[in-house]
N, CA, C and O atoms as a Maestro MAE file, in Angstrom:
{
 s_m_m2io_version
 :::
 2.0.0
}

f_m_ct {
 s_m_title
 :::
 protein
 m_atom[336] {
  # First column is atom index #
  i_m_mmod_type
  r_m_x_coord
  r_m_y_coord
  r_m_z_coord
  i_m_residue_number
  s_m_chain_name
  s_m_pdb_residue_name
  s_m_pdb_atom_name
  i_m_atomic_number
  :::
  1 25 -1.499 -42.146 -30.739 1 A "MET " " N  " 7
  2 3 -0.677 -42.753 -29.709 1 A "MET " " CA " 6
  3 2 -1.562 -43.102 -28.511 1 A "MET " " C  " 6
  4 15 -2.332 -42.267 -28.036 1 A "MET " " O  " 8
  5 25 -1.449 -44.318 -28.036 2 A "THR " " N  " 7
  6 3 -2.219 -44.774 -26.898 2 A "THR " " CA " 6
  7 2 -1.368 -44.739 -25.642 2 A "THR " " C  " 6
  8 15 -0.267 -45.289 -25.613 2 A "THR " " O  " 8
  9 25 -1.880 -44.092 -24.608 3 A "LEU " " N  " 7
  10 3 -1.167 -44.089 -23.330 3 A "LEU " " CA " 6
  11 2 -1.496 -45.356 -22.565 3 A "LEU " " C  " 6
  12 15 -2.653 -45.771 -22.500 3 A "LEU " " O  " 8
  13 25 -0.482 -45.962 -21.990 4 A "LEU " " N  " 7
  14 3 -0.708 -47.149 -21.184 4 A "LEU " " CA " 6
  15 2 -1.142 -46.736 -19.794 4 A "LEU " " C  " 6
  16 15 -0.558 -45.834 -19.193 4 A "LEU " " O  " 8
  17 25 -2.147 -47.385 -19.294 5 A "LYS " " N  " 7
  18 3 -2.611 -47.115 -17.948 5 A "LYS " " CA " 6
  19 2 -1.732 -47.849 -16.953 5 A "LYS " " C  " 6
  20 15 -1.315 -48.984 -17.185 5 A "LYS " " O  " 8
  21 25 -1.459 -47.183 -15.842 6 A "LYS " " N  " 7
  22 3 -0.774 -47.876 -14.744 6 A "LYS " " CA " 6
  23 2 -1.797 -48.709 -14.011 6 A "LYS " " C  " 6
  24 15 -2.984 -48.385 -13.973 6 A "LYS " " O  " 8
  25 25 -1.312 -49.787 -13.431 7 A "GLU " " N  " 7
  26 3 -2.208 -50.690 -12.715 7 A "GLU " " CA " 6
  27 2 -1.765 -50.819 -11.269 7 A "GLU " " C  " 6
  28 15 -0.591 -51.055 -10.982 7 A "GLU " " O  " 8
  29 25 -2.709 -50.663 -10.374 8 A "ILE " " N  " 7
  30 3 -2.466 -50.895 -8.953 8 A "ILE " " CA " 6
  31 2 -3.209 -52.167 -8.577 8 A "ILE " " C  " 6
  32 15 -4.408 -52.302 -8.820 8 A "ILE " " O  " 8
  33 25 -2.473 -53.094 -7.980 9 A "LYS " " N  " 7
  34 3 -3.105 -54.300 -7.444 9 A "LYS " " CA " 6
  35 2 -2.884 -54.295 -5.946 9 A "LYS " " C  " 6
  36 15 -1.747 -54.250 -5.477 9 A "LYS " " O  " 8
  37 25 -3.957 -54.340 -5.208 10 A "ILE " " N  " 7
  38 3 -3.857 -54.355 -3.756 10 A "ILE " " CA " 6
  39 2 -4.287 -55.728 -3.253 10 A "ILE " " C  " 6
  40 15 -5.332 -56.250 -3.642 10 A "ILE " " O  " 8
  41 25 -3.470 -56.294 -2.393 11 A "CYS " " N  " 7
  42 3 -3.774 -57.629 -1.878 11 A "CYS " " CA " 6
  43 2 -4.967 -57.552 -0.935 11 A "CYS " " C  " 6
  44 15 -4.957 -56.805 0.044 11 A "CYS " " O  " 8
  45 25 -5.982 -58.328 -1.242 12 A "LEU " " N  " 7
  46 3 -7.158 -58.399 -0.390 12 A "LEU " " CA " 6
  47 2 -7.304 -59.796 0.210 12 A "LEU " " C  " 6
  48 15 -8.393 -60.205 0.612 12 A "LEU " " O  " 8
  49 25 -6.179 -60.523 0.261 13 A "GLY " " N  " 7
  50 3 -6.168 -61.802 0.955 13 A "GLY " " CA " 6
  51 2 -6.413 -61.570 2.439 13 A "GLY " " C  " 6
  52 15 -6.232 -60.455 2.929 13 A "GLY " " O  " 8
  53 25 -6.815 -62.588 3.146 14 A "SER " " N  " 7
  54 3 -7.231 -62.415 4.541 14 A "SER " " CA " 6
  55 2 -6.137 -61.811 5.422 14 A "SER " " C  " 6
  56 15 -6.441 -61.008 6.304 14 A "SER " " O  " 8
  57 25 -4.877 -62.177 5.205 15 A "SER " " N  " 7
  58 3 -3.797 -61.650 6.036 15 A "SER " " CA " 6
  59 2 -3.611 -60.155 5.796 15 A "SER " " C  " 6
  60 15 -3.635 -59.371 6.745 15 A "SER " " O  " 8
  61 25 -3.426 -59.754 4.552 16 A "CYS " " N  " 7
  62 3 -3.235 -58.329 4.240 16 A "CYS " " CA " 6
  63 2 -4.483 -57.519 4.571 16 A "CYS " " C  " 6
  64 15 -4.391 -56.397 5.067 16 A "CYS " " O  " 8
  65 25 -5.627 -58.085 4.298 17 A "PHE " " N  " 7
  66 3 -6.874 -57.365 4.546 17 A "PHE " " CA " 6
  67 2 -7.054 -57.094 6.032 17 A "PHE " " C  " 6
  68 15 -7.422 -55.988 6.429 17 A "PHE " " O  " 8
  69 25 -6.791 -58.112 6.855 18 A "SER " " N  " 7
  70 3 -6.975 -57.930 8.302 18 A "SER " " CA " 6
  71 2 -5.881 -57.074 8.930 18 A "SER " " C  " 6
  72 15 -6.069 -56.526 10.016 18 A "SER " " O  " 8
  73 25 -4.731 -56.954 8.250 19 A "ARG " " N  " 7
  74 3 -3.641 -56.133 8.796 19 A "ARG " " CA " 6
  75 2 -3.601 -54.721 8.211 19 A "ARG " " C  " 6
  76 15 -2.618 -54.002 8.390 19 A "ARG " " O  " 8
  77 25 -4.655 -54.330 7.520 20 A "GLY " " N  " 7
  78 3 -4.737 -52.924 7.163 20 A "GLY " " CA " 6
  79 2 -5.051 -52.570 5.727 20 A "GLY " " C  " 6
  80 15 -5.311 -51.402 5.438 20 A "GLY " " O  " 8
  81 25 -5.040 -53.525 4.816 21 A "ASN " " N  " 7
  82 3 -5.278 -53.146 3.423 21 A "ASN " " CA " 6
  83 2 -6.713 -52.688 3.168 21 A "ASN " " C  " 6
  84 15 -6.982 -52.054 2.148 21 A "ASN " " O  " 8
  85 25 -7.616 -52.990 4.058 22 A "LYS " " N  " 7
  86 3 -8.977 -52.463 3.913 22 A "LYS " " CA " 6
  87 2 -8.926 -50.936 3.986 22 A "LYS " " C  " 6
  88 15 -9.518 -50.245 3.157 22 A "LYS " " O  " 8
  89 25 -8.221 -50.430 4.974 23 A "LYS " " N  " 7
  90 3 -8.101 -48.971 5.136 23 A "LYS " " CA " 6
  91 2 -7.201 -48.380 4.043 23 A "LYS " " C  " 6
  92 15 -7.465 -47.289 3.538 23 A "LYS " " O  " 8
  93 25 -6.138 -49.107 3.684 24 A "THR " " N  " 7
  94 3 -5.243 -48.635 2.618 24 A "THR " " CA " 6
  95 2 -6.004 -48.509 1.303 24 A "THR " " C  " 6
  96 15 -5.791 -47.557 0.552 24 A "THR " " O  " 8
  97 25 -6.876 -49.446 1.025 25 A "LEU " " N  " 7
  98 3 -7.701 -49.386 -0.191 25 A "LEU " " CA " 6
  99 2 -8.505 -48.097 -0.228 25 A "LEU " " C  " 6
  100 15 -8.598 -47.453 -1.273 25 A "LEU " " O  " 8
  101 25 -9.079 -47.719 0.892 26 A "GLN " " N  " 7
  102 3 -9.870 -46.481 0.952 26 A "GLN " " CA " 6
  103 2 -8.995 -45.262 0.670 26 A "GLN " " C  " 6
  104 15 -9.423 -44.331 -0.013 26 A "GLN " " O  " 8
  105 25 -7.767 -45.266 1.196 27 A "VAL " " N  " 7
  106 3 -6.847 -44.148 0.970 27 A "VAL " " CA " 6
  107 2 -6.471 -44.079 -0.514 27 A "VAL " " C  " 6
  108 15 -6.427 -42.993 -1.091 27 A "VAL " " O  " 8
  109 25 -6.203 -45.227 -1.126 28 A "VAL " " N  " 7
  110 3 -5.847 -45.259 -2.557 28 A "VAL " " CA " 6
  111 2 -7.012 -44.753 -3.405 28 A "VAL " " C  " 6
  112 15 -6.810 -43.953 -4.319 28 A "VAL " " O  " 8
  113 25 -8.210 -45.207 -3.114 29 A "GLN " " N  " 7
  114 3 -9.384 -44.763 -3.880 29 A "GLN " " CA " 6
  115 2 -9.572 -43.251 -3.759 29 A "GLN " " C  " 6
  116 15 -9.866 -42.579 -4.747 29 A "GLN " " O  " 8
  117 25 -9.405 -42.723 -2.563 30 A "LYS " " N  " 7
  118 3 -9.545 -41.280 -2.354 30 A "LYS " " CA " 6
  119 2 -8.439 -40.518 -3.095 30 A "LYS " " C  " 6
  120 15 -8.698 -39.474 -3.695 30 A "LYS " " O  " 8
  121 25 -7.211 -41.038 -3.052 31 A "TYR " " N  " 7
  122 3 -6.097 -40.385 -3.751 31 A "TYR " " CA " 6
  123 2 -6.383 -40.313 -5.254 31 A "TYR " " C  " 6
  124 15 -6.196 -39.268 -5.877 31 A "TYR " " O  " 8
  125 25 -6.832 -41.418 -5.825 32 A "LEU " " N  " 7
  126 3 -7.110 -41.435 -7.266 32 A "LEU " " CA " 6
  127 2 -8.221 -40.455 -7.629 32 A "LEU " " C  " 6
  128 15 -8.152 -39.775 -8.653 32 A "LEU " " O  " 8
  129 25 -9.235 -40.391 -6.786 33 A "LYS " " N  " 7
  130 3 -10.345 -39.467 -7.033 33 A "LYS " " CA " 6
  131 2 -9.879 -38.020 -6.879 33 A "LYS " " C  " 6
  132 15 -10.152 -37.186 -7.742 33 A "LYS " " O  " 8
  133 25 -9.185 -37.720 -5.795 34 A "ASP " " N  " 7
  134 3 -8.744 -36.345 -5.527 34 A "ASP " " CA " 6
  135 2 -7.786 -35.831 -6.594 34 A "ASP " " C  " 6
  136 15 -7.758 -34.634 -6.880 34 A "ASP " " O  " 8
  137 25 -6.991 -36.739 -7.191 35 A "HIS " " N  " 7
  138 3 -6.017 -36.342 -8.202 35 A "HIS " " CA " 6
  139 2 -6.514 -36.622 -9.624 35 A "HIS " " C  " 6
  140 15 -5.751 -36.552 -10.588 35 A "HIS " " O  " 8
  141 25 -7.792 -36.936 -9.731 36 A "GLN " " N  " 7
  142 3 -8.438 -37.181 -11.029 36 A "GLN " " CA " 6
  143 2 -7.648 -38.198 -11.861 36 A "GLN " " C  " 6
  144 15 -7.398 -37.998 -13.050 36 A "GLN " " O  " 8
  145 25 -7.271 -39.277 -11.208 37 A "LEU " " N  " 7
  146 3 -6.501 -40.336 -11.867 37 A "LEU " " CA " 6
  147 2 -7.333 -41.591 -12.127 37 A "LEU " " C  " 6
  148 15 -6.812 -42.605 -12.592 37 A "LEU " " O  " 8
  149 25 -8.613 -41.514 -11.825 38 A "GLU " " N  " 7
  150 3 -9.446 -42.716 -11.946 38 A "GLU " " CA " 6
  151 2 -9.477 -43.271 -13.373 38 A "GLU " " C  " 6
  152 15 -9.646 -44.476 -13.559 38 A "GLU " " O  " 8
  153 25 -9.318 -42.415 -14.372 39 A "ARG " " N  " 7
  154 3 -9.341 -42.886 -15.762 39 A "ARG " " CA " 6
  155 2 -7.967 -43.345 -16.243 39 A "ARG " " C  " 6
  156 15 -7.861 -44.101 -17.209 39 A "ARG " " O  " 8
  157 25 -6.923 -42.888 -15.569 40 A "GLU " " N  " 7
  158 3 -5.559 -43.229 -15.992 40 A "GLU " " CA " 6
  159 2 -4.989 -44.441 -15.250 40 A "GLU " " C  " 6
  160 15 -3.969 -45.002 -15.652 40 A "GLU " " O  " 8
  161 25 -5.645 -44.831 -14.182 41 A "VAL " " N  " 7
  162 3 -5.114 -45.905 -13.341 41 A "VAL " " CA " 6
  163 2 -6.180 -46.998 -13.178 41 A "VAL " " C  " 6
  164 15 -7.352 -46.717 -12.930 41 A "VAL " " O  " 8
  165 25 -5.743 -48.219 -13.321 42 A "ILE " " N  " 7
  166 3 -6.617 -49.362 -13.089 42 A "ILE " " CA " 6
  167 2 -6.343 -49.863 -11.674 42 A "ILE " " C  " 6
  168 15 -5.210 -50.224 -11.353 42 A "ILE " " O  " 8
  169 25 -7.353 -49.887 -10.844 43 A "LEU " " N  " 7
  170 3 -7.235 -50.372 -9.465 43 A "LEU " " CA " 6
  171 2 -7.947 -51.709 -9.357 43 A "LEU " " C  " 6
  172 15 -9.136 -51.831 -9.654 43 A "LEU " " O  " 8
  173 25 -7.179 -52.721 -8.917 44 A "LYS " " N  " 7
  174 3 -7.733 -54.067 -8.806 44 A "LYS " " CA " 6
  175 2 -7.409 -54.657 -7.448 44 A "LYS " " C  " 6
  176 15 -6.362 -54.370 -6.867 44 A "LYS " " O  " 8
  177 25 -8.298 -55.468 -6.954 45 A "GLY " " N  " 7
  178 3 -8.005 -56.273 -5.784 45 A "GLY " " CA " 6
  179 2 -7.327 -57.545 -6.244 45 A "GLY " " C  " 6
  180 15 -7.638 -58.065 -7.315 45 A "GLY " " O  " 8
  181 25 -6.417 -58.041 -5.458 46 A "ASN " " N  " 7
  182 3 -5.709 -59.269 -5.786 46 A "ASN " " CA " 6
  183 2 -5.900 -60.238 -4.619 46 A "ASN " " C  " 6
  184 15 -5.872 -59.832 -3.458 46 A "ASN " " O  " 8
  185 25 -6.091 -61.506 -4.930 47 A "HIS " " N  " 7
  186 3 -6.350 -62.449 -3.855 47 A "HIS " " CA " 6
  187 2 -5.172 -62.592 -2.908 47 A "HIS " " C  " 6
  188 15 -5.333 -62.459 -1.695 47 A "HIS " " O  " 8
  189 25 -3.994 -62.861 -3.446 48 A "CYS " " N  " 7
  190 3 -2.820 -63.033 -2.585 48 A "CYS " " CA " 6
  191 2 -1.562 -62.995 -3.451 48 A "CYS " " C  " 6
  192 15 -1.542 -63.554 -4.548 48 A "CYS " " O  " 8
  193 25 -0.513 -62.333 -2.957 49 A "PHE " " N  " 7
  194 3 0.771 -62.288 -3.653 49 A "PHE " " CA " 6
  195 2 1.741 -63.325 -3.083 49 A "PHE " " C  " 6
  196 15 2.889 -63.406 -3.520 49 A "PHE " " O  " 8
  197 25 1.289 -64.107 -2.121 50 A "SER " " N  " 7
  198 3 2.118 -65.127 -1.448 50 A "SER " " CA " 6
  199 2 3.297 -64.510 -0.698 50 A "SER " " C  " 6
  200 15 4.340 -65.146 -0.544 50 A "SER " " O  " 8
  201 25 3.133 -63.284 -0.238 51 A "ASP " " N  " 7
  202 3 4.131 -62.608 0.589 51 A "ASP " " CA " 6
  203 2 3.492 -62.163 1.901 51 A "ASP " " C  " 6
  204 15 3.722 -61.049 2.371 51 A "ASP " " O  " 8
  205 25 2.695 -63.041 2.479 52 A "CYS " " N  " 7
  206 3 1.920 -62.684 3.663 52 A "CYS " " CA " 6
  207 2 2.807 -62.208 4.818 52 A "CYS " " C  " 6
  208 15 2.406 -61.337 5.590 52 A "CYS " " O  " 8
  209 25 3.996 -62.773 4.934 53 A "ASN " " N  " 7
  210 3 4.878 -62.370 6.028 53 A "ASN " " CA " 6
  211 2 5.434 -60.963 5.839 53 A "ASN " " C  " 6
  212 15 5.986 -60.387 6.776 53 A "ASN " " O  " 8
  213 25 5.295 -60.400 4.630 54 A "LYS " " N  " 7
  214 3 5.790 -59.049 4.348 54 A "LYS " " CA " 6
  215 2 4.639 -58.068 4.126 54 A "LYS " " C  " 6
  216 15 4.858 -56.920 3.737 54 A "LYS " " O  " 8
  217 25 3.433 -58.520 4.374 55 A "GLY " " N  " 7
  218 3 2.262 -57.707 4.101 55 A "GLY " " CA " 6
  219 2 1.999 -56.655 5.141 55 A "GLY " " C  " 6
  220 15 2.666 -56.594 6.174 55 A "GLY " " O  " 8
  221 25 1.051 -55.852 4.867 56 A "PRO " " N  " 7
  222 3 0.226 -55.766 3.673 56 A "PRO " " CA " 6
  223 2 1.027 -55.386 2.423 56 A "PRO " " C  " 6
  224 15 2.010 -54.647 2.483 56 A "PRO " " O  " 8
  225 25 0.570 -55.914 1.310 57 A "VAL " " N  " 7
  226 3 1.299 -55.790 0.055 57 A "VAL " " CA " 6
  227 2 0.451 -55.029 -0.970 57 A "VAL " " C  " 6
  228 15 -0.772 -55.161 -1.027 57 A "VAL " " O  " 8
  229 25 1.155 -54.231 -1.771 58 A "LEU " " N  " 7
  230 3 0.542 -53.450 -2.842 58 A "LEU " " CA " 6
  231 2 1.485 -53.508 -4.033 58 A "LEU " " C  " 6
  232 15 2.701 -53.416 -3.862 58 A "LEU " " O  " 8
  233 25 0.948 -53.658 -5.232 59 A "LYS " " N  " 7
  234 3 1.778 -53.704 -6.422 59 A "LYS " " CA " 6
  235 2 1.336 -52.610 -7.383 59 A "LYS " " C  " 6
  236 15 0.152 -52.489 -7.700 59 A "LYS " " O  " 8
  237 25 2.293 -51.817 -7.842 60 A "ILE " " N  " 7
  238 3 2.015 -50.782 -8.838 60 A "ILE " " CA " 6
  239 2 2.902 -51.078 -10.035 60 A "ILE " " C  " 6
  240 15 4.129 -51.036 -9.939 60 A "ILE " " O  " 8
  241 25 2.269 -51.379 -11.166 61 A "GLY " " N  " 7
  242 3 3.028 -51.840 -12.319 61 A "GLY " " CA " 6
  243 2 3.715 -53.139 -11.943 61 A "GLY " " C  " 6
  244 15 3.062 -54.082 -11.497 61 A "GLY " " O  " 8
  245 25 5.013 -53.195 -12.119 62 A "SER " " N  " 7
  246 3 5.753 -54.414 -11.771 62 A "SER " " CA " 6
  247 2 6.437 -54.310 -10.406 62 A "SER " " C  " 6
  248 15 7.115 -55.244 -9.975 62 A "SER " " O  " 8
  249 25 6.260 -53.183 -9.734 63 A "ARG " " N  " 7
  250 3 6.937 -52.957 -8.461 63 A "ARG " " CA " 6
  251 2 6.053 -53.373 -7.286 63 A "ARG " " C  " 6
  252 15 4.898 -52.959 -7.181 63 A "ARG " " O  " 8
  253 25 6.615 -54.194 -6.413 64 A "LEU " " N  " 7
  254 3 5.888 -54.686 -5.246 64 A "LEU " " CA " 6
  255 2 6.303 -53.894 -4.011 64 A "LEU " " C  " 6
  256 15 7.492 -53.763 -3.719 64 A "LEU " " O  " 8
  257 25 5.324 -53.371 -3.294 65 A "TYR " " N  " 7
  258 3 5.571 -52.650 -2.046 65 A "TYR " " CA " 6
  259 2 5.108 -53.516 -0.886 65 A "TYR " " C  " 6
  260 15 4.019 -54.089 -0.909 65 A "TYR " " O  " 8
  261 25 5.958 -53.598 0.125 66 A "GLU " " N  " 7
  262 3 5.665 -54.436 1.280 66 A "GLU " " CA " 6
  263 2 5.443 -53.559 2.510 66 A "GLU " " C  " 6
  264 15 5.866 -52.404 2.564 66 A "GLU " " O  " 8
  265 25 4.773 -54.143 3.483 67 A "GLU " " N  " 7
  266 3 4.483 -53.443 4.747 67 A "GLU " " CA " 6
  267 2 3.823 -52.090 4.489 67 A "GLU " " C  " 6
  268 15 4.175 -51.080 5.099 67 A "GLU " " O  " 8
  269 25 2.867 -52.097 3.580 68 A "VAL " " N  " 7
  270 3 2.132 -50.881 3.232 68 A "VAL " " CA " 6
  271 2 1.074 -50.617 4.296 68 A "VAL " " C  " 6
  272 15 0.429 -51.537 4.799 68 A "VAL " " O  " 8
  273 25 0.916 -49.358 4.621 69 A "SER " " N  " 7
  274 3 -0.124 -48.973 5.576 69 A "SER " " CA " 6
  275 2 -0.843 -47.741 5.056 69 A "SER " " C  " 6
  276 15 -0.421 -47.116 4.083 69 A "SER " " O  " 8
  277 25 -1.936 -47.406 5.727 70 A "ASP " " N  " 7
  278 3 -2.645 -46.190 5.333 70 A "ASP " " CA " 6
  279 2 -1.796 -44.952 5.594 70 A "ASP " " C  " 6
  280 15 -2.089 -43.879 5.067 70 A "ASP " " O  " 8
  281 25 -0.747 -45.089 6.400 71 A "GLU " " N  " 7
  282 3 0.130 -43.959 6.712 71 A "GLU " " CA " 6
  283 2 1.242 -43.777 5.664 71 A "GLU " " C  " 6
  284 15 1.612 -42.641 5.366 71 A "GLU " " O  " 8
  285 25 1.772 -44.849 5.111 72 A "ASN " " N  " 7
  286 3 2.876 -44.698 4.149 72 A "ASN " " CA " 6
  287 2 2.434 -44.825 2.686 72 A "ASN " " C  " 6
  288 15 3.243 -44.613 1.783 72 A "ASN " " O  " 8
  289 25 1.180 -45.162 2.443 73 A "VAL " " N  " 7
  290 3 0.745 -45.357 1.057 73 A "VAL " " CA " 6
  291 2 0.709 -44.038 0.277 73 A "VAL " " C  " 6
  292 15 0.903 -44.048 -0.939 73 A "VAL " " O  " 8
  293 25 0.472 -42.929 0.932 74 A "LEU " " N  " 7
  294 3 0.453 -41.655 0.204 74 A "LEU " " CA " 6
  295 2 1.827 -41.337 -0.376 74 A "LEU " " C  " 6
  296 15 1.922 -40.845 -1.501 74 A "LEU " " O  " 8
  297 25 2.889 -41.609 0.372 75 A "ALA " " N  " 7
  298 3 4.247 -41.381 -0.139 75 A "ALA " " CA " 6
  299 2 4.527 -42.290 -1.338 75 A "ALA " " C  " 6
  300 15 5.176 -41.878 -2.299 75 A "ALA " " O  " 8
  301 25 4.039 -43.512 -1.275 76 A "ILE " " N  " 7
  302 3 4.201 -44.450 -2.394 76 A "ILE " " CA " 6
  303 2 3.469 -43.933 -3.625 76 A "ILE " " C  " 6
  304 15 4.016 -43.931 -4.728 76 A "ILE " " O  " 8
  305 25 2.233 -43.498 -3.430 77 A "LEU " " N  " 7
  306 3 1.442 -42.991 -4.553 77 A "LEU " " CA " 6
  307 2 2.065 -41.735 -5.140 77 A "LEU " " C  " 6
  308 15 2.089 -41.572 -6.360 77 A "LEU " " O  " 8
  309 25 2.562 -40.856 -4.303 78 A "GLU " " N  " 7
  310 3 3.212 -39.640 -4.795 78 A "GLU " " CA " 6
  311 2 4.462 -39.978 -5.613 78 A "GLU " " C  " 6
  312 15 4.738 -39.337 -6.627 78 A "GLU " " O  " 8
  313 25 5.213 -40.988 -5.166 79 A "SER " " N  " 7
  314 3 6.415 -41.363 -5.915 79 A "SER " " CA " 6
  315 2 6.066 -41.983 -7.264 79 A "SER " " C  " 6
  316 15 6.821 -41.849 -8.226 79 A "SER " " O  " 8
  317 25 4.934 -42.655 -7.333 80 A "GLU " " N  " 7
  318 3 4.519 -43.301 -8.589 80 A "GLU " " CA " 6
  319 2 3.766 -42.363 -9.530 80 A "GLU " " C  " 6
  320 15 3.922 -42.435 -10.749 80 A "GLU " " O  " 8
  321 25 2.945 -41.481 -8.950 81 A "PHE " " N  " 7
  322 3 2.031 -40.692 -9.780 81 A "PHE " " CA " 6
  323 2 2.261 -39.191 -9.683 81 A "PHE " " C  " 6
  324 15 1.538 -38.412 -10.304 81 A "PHE " " O  " 8
  325 25 3.234 -38.789 -8.931 82 A "GLY " " N  " 7
  326 3 3.469 -37.367 -8.735 82 A "GLY " " CA " 6
  327 2 3.691 -36.601 -10.009 82 A "GLY " " C  " 6
  328 15 3.400 -35.406 -10.064 82 A "GLY " " O  " 8
  329 25 4.195 -37.246 -11.034 83 A "GLU " " N  " 7
  330 3 4.506 -36.553 -12.277 83 A "GLU " " CA " 6
  331 2 3.570 -36.914 -13.413 83 A "GLU " " C  " 6
  332 15 3.860 -36.602 -14.568 83 A "GLU " " O  " 8
  333 25 2.455 -37.561 -13.117 84 A "MET " " N  " 7
  334 3 1.502 -37.912 -14.191 84 A "MET " " CA " 6
  335 2 0.749 -36.695 -14.641 84 A "MET " " C  " 6
  336 15 -0.095 -36.786 -15.533 84 A "MET " " O  " 8
  :::
 }
 m_bond[335] {
  # First column is bond index #
  i_m_from
  i_m_to
  i_m_order
  :::
  1 1 2 1
  2 2 3 1
  3 3 4 2
  4 3 5 1
  5 5 6 1
  6 6 7 1
  7 7 8 2
  8 7 9 1
  9 9 10 1
  10 10 11 1
  11 11 12 2
  12 11 13 1
  13 13 14 1
  14 14 15 1
  15 15 16 2
  16 15 17 1
  17 17 18 1
  18 18 19 1
  19 19 20 2
  20 19 21 1
  21 21 22 1
  22 22 23 1
  23 23 24 2
  24 23 25 1
  25 25 26 1
  26 26 27 1
  27 27 28 2
  28 27 29 1
  29 29 30 1
  30 30 31 1
  31 31 32 2
  32 31 33 1
  33 33 34 1
  34 34 35 1
  35 35 36 2
  36 35 37 1
  37 37 38 1
  38 38 39 1
  39 39 40 2
  40 39 41 1
  41 41 42 1
  42 42 43 1
  43 43 44 2
  44 43 45 1
  45 45 46 1
  46 46 47 1
  47 47 48 2
  48 47 49 1
  49 49 50 1
  50 50 51 1
  51 51 52 2
  52 51 53 1
  53 53 54 1
  54 54 55 1
  55 55 56 2
  56 55 57 1
  57 57 58 1
  58 58 59 1
  59 59 60 2
  60 59 61 1
  61 61 62 1
  62 62 63 1
  63 63 64 2
  64 63 65 1
  65 65 66 1
  66 66 67 1
  67 67 68 2
  68 67 69 1
  69 69 70 1
  70 70 71 1
  71 71 72 2
  72 71 73 1
  73 73 74 1
  74 74 75 1
  75 75 76 2
  76 75 77 1
  77 77 78 1
  78 78 79 1
  79 79 80 2
  80 79 81 1
  81 81 82 1
  82 82 83 1
  83 83 84 2
  84 83 85 1
  85 85 86 1
  86 86 87 1
  87 87 88 2
  88 87 89 1
  89 89 90 1
  90 90 91 1
  91 91 92 2
  92 91 93 1
  93 93 94 1
  94 94 95 1
  95 95 96 2
  96 95 97 1
  97 97 98 1
  98 98 99 1
  99 99 100 2
  100 99 101 1
  101 101 102 1
  102 102 103 1
  103 103 104 2
  104 103 105 1
  105 105 106 1
  106 106 107 1
  107 107 108 2
  108 107 109 1
  109 109 110 1
  110 110 111 1
  111 111 112 2
  112 111 113 1
  113 113 114 1
  114 114 115 1
  115 115 116 2
  116 115 117 1
  117 117 118 1
  118 118 119 1
  119 119 120 2
  120 119 121 1
  121 121 122 1
  122 122 123 1
  123 123 124 2
  124 123 125 1
  125 125 126 1
  126 126 127 1
  127 127 128 2
  128 127 129 1
  129 129 130 1
  130 130 131 1
  131 131 132 2
  132 131 133 1
  133 133 134 1
  134 134 135 1
  135 135 136 2
  136 135 137 1
  137 137 138 1
  138 138 139 1
  139 139 140 2
  140 139 141 1
  141 141 142 1
  142 142 143 1
  143 143 144 2
  144 143 145 1
  145 145 146 1
  146 146 147 1
  147 147 148 2
  148 147 149 1
  149 149 150 1
  150 150 151 1
  151 151 152 2
  152 151 153 1
  153 153 154 1
  154 154 155 1
  155 155 156 2
  156 155 157 1
  157 157 158 1
  158 158 159 1
  159 159 160 2
  160 159 161 1
  161 161 162 1
  162 162 163 1
  163 163 164 2
  164 163 165 1
  165 165 166 1
  166 166 167 1
  167 167 168 2
  168 167 169 1
  169 169 170 1
  170 170 171 1
  171 171 172 2
  172 171 173 1
  173 173 174 1
  174 174 175 1
  175 175 176 2
  176 175 177 1
  177 177 178 1
  178 178 179 1
  179 179 180 2
  180 179 181 1
  181 181 182 1
  182 182 183 1
  183 183 184 2
  184 183 185 1
  185 185 186 1
  186 186 187 1
  187 187 188 2
  188 187 189 1
  189 189 190 1
  190 190 191 1
  191 191 192 2
  192 191 193 1
  193 193 194 1
  194 194 195 1
  195 195 196 2
  196 195 197 1
  197 197 198 1
  198 198 199 1
  199 199 200 2
  200 199 201 1
  201 201 202 1
  202 202 203 1
  203 203 204 2
  204 203 205 1
  205 205 206 1
  206 206 207 1
  207 207 208 2
  208 207 209 1
  209 209 210 1
  210 210 211 1
  211 211 212 2
  212 211 213 1
  213 213 214 1
  214 214 215 1
  215 215 216 2
  216 215 217 1
  217 217 218 1
  218 218 219 1
  219 219 220 2
  220 219 221 1
  221 221 222 1
  222 222 223 1
  223 223 224 2
  224 223 225 1
  225 225 226 1
  226 226 227 1
  227 227 228 2
  228 227 229 1
  229 229 230 1
  230 230 231 1
  231 231 232 2
  232 231 233 1
  233 233 234 1
  234 234 235 1
  235 235 236 2
  236 235 237 1
  237 237 238 1
  238 238 239 1
  239 239 240 2
  240 239 241 1
  241 241 242 1
  242 242 243 1
  243 243 244 2
  244 243 245 1
  245 245 246 1
  246 246 247 1
  247 247 248 2
  248 247 249 1
  249 249 250 1
  250 250 251 1
  251 251 252 2
  252 251 253 1
  253 253 254 1
  254 254 255 1
  255 255 256 2
  256 255 257 1
  257 257 258 1
  258 258 259 1
  259 259 260 2
  260 259 261 1
  261 261 262 1
  262 262 263 1
  263 263 264 2
  264 263 265 1
  265 265 266 1
  266 266 267 1
  267 267 268 2
  268 267 269 1
  269 269 270 1
  270 270 271 1
  271 271 272 2
  272 271 273 1
  273 273 274 1
  274 274 275 1
  275 275 276 2
  276 275 277 1
  277 277 278 1
  278 278 279 1
  279 279 280 2
  280 279 281 1
  281 281 282 1
  282 282 283 1
  283 283 284 2
  284 283 285 1
  285 285 286 1
  286 286 287 1
  287 287 288 2
  288 287 289 1
  289 289 290 1
  290 290 291 1
  291 291 292 2
  292 291 293 1
  293 293 294 1
  294 294 295 1
  295 295 296 2
  296 295 297 1
  297 297 298 1
  298 298 299 1
  299 299 300 2
  300 299 301 1
  301 301 302 1
  302 302 303 1
  303 303 304 2
  304 303 305 1
  305 305 306 1
  306 306 307 1
  307 307 308 2
  308 307 309 1
  309 309 310 1
  310 310 311 1
  311 311 312 2
  312 311 313 1
  313 313 314 1
  314 314 315 1
  315 315 316 2
  316 315 317 1
  317 317 318 1
  318 318 319 1
  319 319 320 2
  320 319 321 1
  321 321 322 1
  322 322 323 1
  323 323 324 2
  324 323 325 1
  325 325 326 1
  326 326 327 1
  327 327 328 2
  328 327 329 1
  329 329 330 1
  330 330 331 1
  331 331 332 2
  332 331 333 1
  333 333 334 1
  334 334 335 1
  335 335 336 2
  :::
 }
}
């Protein structure tokens, strides 16, 4: 049986990047490392989700999170990966 990896796509377009996704990316990378999820989760940068007015944006699987910050991303990650 093959386990499917979850995928995180973080918007690194200029709007999201300048409004905080640079720092959010660092928090996500640290979370994955601290929880030993680096092999179970694929982390990718995404150019733009075309939701700049709702950014910064982060997508986990098919779920899109808006107005993500380095302060609320841990709660998002816990809700997605808390039971992995």
